[in-house]
C-alpha positions in Angstrom: -34.6 -35.3 -126.4 -37.0 -33.0 -124.6 -34.1 -31.8 -122.4 -31.8 -30.6 -125.1 -31.9 -27.0 -123.8 -28.3 -26.0 -123.7 -27.9 -22.4 -124.9 -25.2 -19.7 -124.5 -25.9 -16.7 -122.2 -23.7 -14.1 -120.4 -23.0 -16.6 -117.7 -20.2 -14.5 -116.0 -22.4 -11.4 -115.8 -24.6 -10.1 -113.1 -28.1 -8.8 -113.5 -27.3 -5.2 -112.6 -24.4 -5.1 -115.1 -26.9 -5.9 -117.9 -29.0 -2.9 -116.8 -26.0 -0.6 -116.6 -25.2 -1.3 -120.3 -28.3 0.5 -121.3 -27.5 3.6 -119.2 -24.5 4.0 -121.6 -26.3 2.8 -124.8 -29.6 4.6 -124.5 -29.2 7.0 -121.5 -32.2 9.2 -122.5 -34.7 6.4 -122.9 -37.4 6.0 -120.2 -36.5 3.1 -118.0 -39.2 3.2 -115.3 -42.5 5.0 -114.9 -44.6 4.8 -111.7 -47.4 7.2 -110.9 -46.5 10.7 -112.0 -42.7 10.0 -112.0 -40.6 8.5 -114.7 -36.8 8.2 -114.9 -34.4 7.6 -117.8 -31.8 4.9 -117.8 -29.1 7.5 -117.0 -31.1 8.8 -114.1 -31.9 5.4 -112.7 -28.3 4.4 -113.0 -27.1 7.5 -111.2 -29.6 7.1 -108.4 -28.8 3.4 -108.0 -25.1 4.1 -108.0 -25.3 6.7 -105.2 -27.5 4.4 -103.1 -25.1 1.5 -103.8 -22.1 3.6 -102.5 -24.1 4.5 -99.5 -24.9 0.8 -98.8 -21.2 -0.1 -99.3 -20.3 2.5 -96.6 -22.6 0.6 -94.3 -20.9 -2.7 -94.9 -23.1 -4.1 -97.6 -21.4 -6.4 -100.0 -21.4 -10.1 -101.3 -23.2 -12.4 -98.9 -25.0 -9.5 -97.1 -28.8 -9.5 -97.2 -30.7 -6.2 -97.4 -34.4 -5.9 -96.8 -36.6 -3.8 -99.1 -39.9 -2.6 -97.8 -41.4 0.0 -100.0 -44.5 1.0 -102.0 -44.6 0.2 -105.7 -42.5 3.1 -106.9 -39.4 4.2 -108.8 -37.7 4.3 -105.3 -38.4 0.6 -104.9 -36.8 -0.3 -108.3 -33.9 2.0 -107.5 -33.4 0.2 -104.1 -33.3 -3.3 -105.6 -30.9 -2.3 -108.3 -28.7 -0.4 -105.8 -28.5 -3.5 -103.6 -27.2 -5.6 -106.5 -24.7 -2.9 -107.5 -23.4 -2.9 -103.9 -22.8 -6.6 -104.3 -25.4 -7.6 -101.7 -28.7 -9.5 -102.2 -32.2 -8.1 -101.7 -35.0 -9.5 -99.6 -38.4 -8.1 -100.8 -40.9 -7.4 -98.0 -44.5 -6.7 -98.6 -45.8 -3.6 -96.6 -49.2 -5.3 -96.3 -47.8 -8.3 -94.5 -48.6 -8.7 -90.8 -45.9 -7.4 -88.5 -45.3 -10.9 -87.1 -44.4 -12.2 -90.6 -42.2 -9.2 -91.4 -40.4 -9.6 -88.1 -39.8 -13.3 -88.8 -38.4 -12.6 -92.3 -36.1 -9.9 -91.0 -34.8 -12.1 -88.2 -34.6 -15.2 -90.5 -32.4 -13.3 -93.0 -30.4 -11.3 -90.4 -30.9 -8.3 -92.7 -28.0 -5.9 -92.3 -29.9 -2.9 -93.6 -33.6 -2.3 -94.2 -34.4 0.1 -97.1 -37.8 1.6 -96.7 -39.8 4.9 -96.9 -40.6 7.4 -94.2 -44.4 6.8 -94.4 -43.9 3.1 -93.7 -41.7 3.5 -90.6 -44.5 3.7 -88.2 -45.5 0.3 -86.9 -42.5 -1.5 -88.3 -41.4 -4.4 -86.2 -38.3 -3.9 -84.2 -35.2 -5.5 -85.7 -31.4 -5.3 -85.7 -31.3 -4.0 -89.3 -30.3 -0.4 -89.8 -33.2 1.5 -91.3 -32.5 3.8 -94.3 -35.4 5.8 -95.7 -34.7 6.2 -99.4 -36.9 9.3 -99.5 -36.1 11.4 -96.4 -32.4 10.2 -96.3 -31.9 11.3 -99.9 -29.7 14.2 -99.1 -27.1 12.0 -97.6 -27.4 9.5 -100.4 -27.0 12.3 -103.1 -23.5 13.1 -101.6 -22.3 9.8 -102.9 -20.5 9.1 -106.2 -22.5 8.8 -109.3 -20.1 6.2 -110.8 -20.7 2.5 -110.9 -19.2 0.9 -107.7 -16.1 -1.2 -108.5 -17.5 -4.6 -107.6 -16.2 -7.9 -106.7 -19.6 -9.5 -107.3 -19.6 -12.7 -109.3 -22.3 -14.8 -110.9 -22.1 -17.2 -108.0 -23.1 -14.4 -105.5 -26.7 -14.2 -104.3 -29.0 -11.8 -106.1 -32.0 -12.2 -103.9 -33.6 -14.2 -101.1 -37.4 -14.6 -101.4 -39.6 -16.3 -98.9 -42.1 -19.0 -99.8 -44.4 -20.7 -97.4 -43.7 -24.1 -98.8 -45.6 -27.1 -97.6 -45.1 -26.4 -93.9 -46.7 -23.0 -93.7 -43.5 -21.6 -92.2 -41.8 -19.1 -94.5 -38.5 -20.4 -96.1 -36.0 -18.2 -97.7 -35.0 -19.4 -101.2 -31.5 -18.2 -102.2 -31.1 -17.3 -105.9 -27.7 -16.5 -107.3 -27.0 -14.1 -110.2 -26.2 -16.9 -112.7 -29.6 -18.4 -112.2 -31.3 -15.0 -112.6 -29.3 -14.1 -115.7 -30.0 -17.4 -117.4 -33.7 -17.0 -116.7 -33.7 -13.4 -118.0 -31.7 -14.4 -121.1 -34.2 -17.3 -121.8 -37.2 -15.1 -121.4 -35.6 -12.5 -123.7 -35.7 -15.1 -126.5 -39.0 -16.7 -125.7 -41.7 -15.4 -125.0 -39.4 -12.6 -126.2 -38.8 -8.9 -125.2 -37.0 -6.1 -127.0 -36.1 -2.4 -126.3 -39.4 -1.4 -128.1 -41.6 -3.2 -125.5 -43.5 -1.6 -122.7 -44.2 -4.0 -119.8 -46.9 -3.3 -117.2 -45.8 -4.5 -113.7 -48.8 -5.7 -111.7 -47.4 -8.4 -109.4 -47.1 -8.2 -105.7 -43.4 -7.6 -105.1 -43.1 -10.3 -102.5 -43.6 -12.9 -105.2 -40.6 -14.0 -107.3 -42.4 -13.3 -110.6 -42.1 -9.6 -109.9 -38.3 -10.0 -110.6 -39.3 -10.6 -114.3 -41.4 -7.5 -114.4 -38.6 -5.3 -113.0 -35.4 -6.8 -114.5 -36.5 -8.3 -117.9 -37.4 -4.9 -119.5 -34.4 -3.2 -117.8 -31.9 -5.7 -119.2 -33.2 -5.4 -122.7 -33.5 -1.6 -122.8 -37.3 -1.6 -122.7 -39.7 0.4 -120.5 -41.3 -0.8 -117.3 -44.5 0.8 -116.0 -45.3 0.0 -112.4 -48.8 0.5 -111.1 -50.2 0.5 -107.5 -51.9 -2.4 -106.0 -55.2 -0.5 -106.1 -55.0 -0.1 -109.9 -53.8 -3.7 -110.4 -56.9 -5.1 -108.7 -59.4 -2.7 -110.4 -60.3 -4.0 -113.8 -61.5 -0.7 -115.2 -58.4 1.2 -114.0 -56.1 -1.6 -115.2 -57.7 -1.6 -118.6 -57.3 2.1 -118.9 -53.7 2.0 -117.9 -52.9 -0.7 -120.5 -54.5 1.4 -123.2 -53.0 4.8 -122.2 -49.5 3.4 -121.7 -49.6 1.4 -124.9 -48.6 -1.8 -123.0 -47.1 -4.5 -125.2 -46.3 -7.1 -122.5 -48.1 -8.1 -119.3 -47.6 -11.0 -116.9 -50.4 -12.0 -114.5 -52.2 -14.9 -113.0 -55.4 -16.3 -114.5 -57.4 -14.6 -111.8 -56.3 -11.2 -113.1 -56.9 -12.1 -116.7 -60.4 -13.3 -115.7 -61.0 -10.0 -114.0 -60.1 -8.1 -117.2 -62.1 -10.4 -119.4 -65.3 -9.8 -117.4 -65.3 -6.0 -118.0 -65.5 -5.7 -121.8 -61.8 -5.2 -122.1 -60.9 -5.4 -125.8 -57.2 -6.3 -125.5 -54.7 -5.3 -128.3 -53.2 -6.9 -131.3 -49.8 -5.7 -130.0 -50.2 -7.3 -126.5 -48.2 -10.3 -125.5 -49.9 -12.1 -122.6 -47.9 -14.1 -120.1 -50.0 -16.2 -117.8 -48.8 -18.3 -114.8 -49.1 -19.0 -111.1 -52.2 -21.1 -111.5 -53.6 -23.5 -114.1 -54.7 -21.8 -117.3 -58.1 -23.1 -118.4 -58.9 -23.7 -122.1 -62.0 -21.5 -121.6 -59.9 -18.5 -120.4 -57.3 -19.1 -123.2 -60.1 -19.0 -125.8 -61.1 -15.6 -124.5 -57.5 -14.2 -124.4 -56.2 -15.4 -127.7 -58.3 -13.0 -129.9 -57.3 -10.1 -127.6 -53.5 -10.5 -127.9 -50.7 -11.0 -130.4 -49.6 -14.2 -128.5 -50.5 -16.1 -125.3 -47.9 -17.9 -123.2 -48.5 -20.3 -120.3 -45.7 -20.3 -117.8 -44.8 -22.6 -115.0 -42.2 -22.8 -112.3 -41.6 -22.9 -108.5 -39.6 -20.3 -106.6 -36.9 -22.8 -106.0 -35.9 -23.0 -109.7 -35.9 -19.2 -110.4 -39.3 -18.0 -111.3 -40.4 -19.8 -114.5 -39.0 -23.2 -115.6 -41.3 -24.1 -118.5 -43.3 -22.3 -121.2 -45.8 -23.1 -123.8 -47.2 -20.8 -126.5 -51.0 -21.4 -126.5 -52.7 -21.9 -129.9 -56.3 -21.9 -130.8 -58.0 -25.3 -130.1 -55.2 -26.5 -127.8 -57.5 -28.3 -125.4 -56.0 -28.8 -122.0 -53.2 -26.3 -121.7 -49.8 -27.9 -120.9 -47.0 -26.3 -119.0 -44.8 -26.9 -122.0 -41.1 -27.5 -122.3 -38.2 -26.4 -120.2 -36.5 -23.0 -120.7 -32.9 -22.8 -121.7 -30.3 -24.7 -119.6 -33.1 -26.4 -117.7 -34.1 -30.1 -117.5 -37.5 -31.5 -116.5 -38.0 -35.2 -115.6 -41.1 -37.2 -114.6 -39.9 -39.8 -112.1 -41.5 -42.6 -110.0 -41.0 -43.2 -106.2 -37.6 -44.8 -106.9 -36.5 -41.7 -108.9 -36.6 -43.6 -112.1 -38.1 -42.1 -115.3 -41.6 -43.2 -116.0 -42.7 -44.2 -119.5 -44.3 -41.6 -121.7 -48.0 -41.3 -120.8 -47.5 -42.6 -117.2 -48.0 -40.2 -114.3 -44.9 -39.3 -112.3 -43.5 -36.6 -110.0 -42.0 -33.5 -111.6 -38.3 -33.0 -111.0 -36.5 -29.9 -112.2 -32.7 -29.4 -112.6 -30.3 -27.1 -114.4 -28.9 -23.6 -113.9 -32.1 -22.2 -112.4 -31.8 -24.4 -109.3 -31.5 -22.2 -106.2 -28.5 -22.5 -103.8 -30.9 -23.9 -101.2 -33.1 -22.7 -98.4 -31.6 -20.1 -96.0 -30.6 -21.5 -92.7 
């Protein structure tokens, strides 16, 4: 009964197609704001289309992996969207990672192209990937067509490959197809819920899979995404000011970030929906956050099942905060060592199945 989660969603669509719809429906609405720069849906779509055609010319298409190593910026969002439009899959790379780790990830994925920025070129590890600077190579990119690339991308094609250290300490690339990503986004659109009126603040390190929610969930519903630098995201005062000045209505973060905010006199907002995940949410922190928000949601899920697999809306006086019930088209079982269901109230090992399950580990 707990696993009756079947729900319809656009199962034959790809994530970038859902974004493109809003470039037609609400072309003048602001899609992304980062620093002093903001772009409308029409502008974002045009930029991504031109970069996608450029990538196509370099041989990028279904099954091809493209690395993205960029600062938190409009250029980064454009790059990830363009890779999907080209039919390829993106591999997010954190500029702050040690060169040894970046070199391993580029070698592990055999990235065909590396999209980056001129200021990050110095010190990059050597690799076989062709390097394209989305800023200084912009003149070549602007010569490309502004139209949506005619694609042969299907929901079975990969959308992204993201590395998790796993239990071995050696990074493993998790392969996520479009169908898993679109099912996840469709489920999150319903609960916790997001609409075109929402403004989401993106604070997550882009090498973590939950950053995909911050980028693509608002863009697939016609909302606005505000991306801030890592410096602002880790400074409670600046973060609080940004939430207020941008009239943020949705923010996703770990308990550590919410603790940081709560310790500074941050007042919250009656219009703010709080998404909390990545670590256990304590009842003490939940008690602090509930009066400072319109709603509080505890989220749980491993990278291997596409970001979040379970959710729970926290209520006052909840006691220990559960991870909740499975999202749509997802099943969760507690099994014993023989893979048999344990009785209710008996501890078991968590097993997750459904449409969110990754294709597998790369290589």
